[in-house]
C-alpha positions as CSV (number, residue, x, y, z in Angstrom):
1,M,0.0,0.0,0.1
2,R,1.5,3.5,-1.1
3,I,0.3,6.8,0.0
4,F,1.1,8.7,-3.2
5,R,-0.2,6.6,-6.2
6,N,-2.0,7.2,-9.3
7,K,-5.8,6.7,-8.9
8,T,-8.6,6.9,-11.4
9,Y,-11.8,8.0,-10.0
10,T,-15.2,7.1,-11.4
11,V,-17.8,9.7,-11.5
12,F,-19.8,8.6,-8.5
13,E,-16.3,8.5,-6.5
14,L,-15.7,12.2,-7.4
15,G,-19.2,13.2,-6.3
16,V,-18.8,11.6,-3.1
17,L,-15.4,13.6,-2.7
18,K,-16.9,16.8,-3.8
19,T,-20.0,16.4,-1.6
20,C,-17.4,15.9,1.4
21,V,-15.5,19.0,0.6
22,L,-18.7,21.1,0.0
23,C,-19.8,20.0,3.6
24,V,-16.5,21.1,5.2
25,G,-16.6,24.3,3.4
26,L,-20.1,25.1,4.6
27,M,-19.1,24.3,8.2
28,L,-15.9,26.3,8.2
29,G,-16.8,29.0,6.1
30,A,-20.3,29.8,7.0
31,Y,-20.7,28.9,10.5
32,Y,-21.7,32.2,12.2
33,P,-24.9,32.7,10.0
34,E,-28.2,31.4,11.8
35,H,-29.4,29.4,9.0
36,V,-26.2,27.4,8.8
37,K,-26.1,27.0,12.5
38,R,-29.4,25.2,12.5
39,F,-28.3,22.7,10.1
40,I,-24.7,22.2,11.4
41,L,-25.1,18.8,12.9
42,P,-26.7,17.1,9.6
43,I,-23.9,18.8,7.5
44,A,-21.4,17.4,9.7
45,A,-22.7,14.0,9.5
46,I,-23.1,13.9,5.8
47,A,-19.4,15.4,5.8
48,A,-18.3,12.5,8.0
49,V,-19.9,9.9,6.0
50,T,-18.6,11.1,2.6
51,Y,-15.1,11.6,4.2
52,L,-15.2,7.8,5.3
53,R,-16.4,6.7,2.0
54,A,-13.7,8.8,0.0
55,M,-11.0,7.4,2.1
56,Y,-12.4,3.9,1.4
57,F,-12.3,4.6,-2.3
58,Y,-8.8,5.7,-2.1
59,W,-7.5,3.1,0.3
60,S,-9.1,0.0,-1.2
61,D,-6.9,-2.0,-3.8
62,R,-9.7,-2.2,-6.4
63,A,-8.5,-2.0,-10.0
């Protein structure tokens, strides 16, 4: 298992990664407005799930 390797992502895998990055950006960049504060836990949950799924895609040794 190498840390830095070439990996070709499918469209679904890229969508999961982009969703994760979007959720993290929402939590960090717009934490203070009230409409984001109300939904911070669901956003954090989505970010955590998509982060774990993206890491699974990266570290799995599928072709």
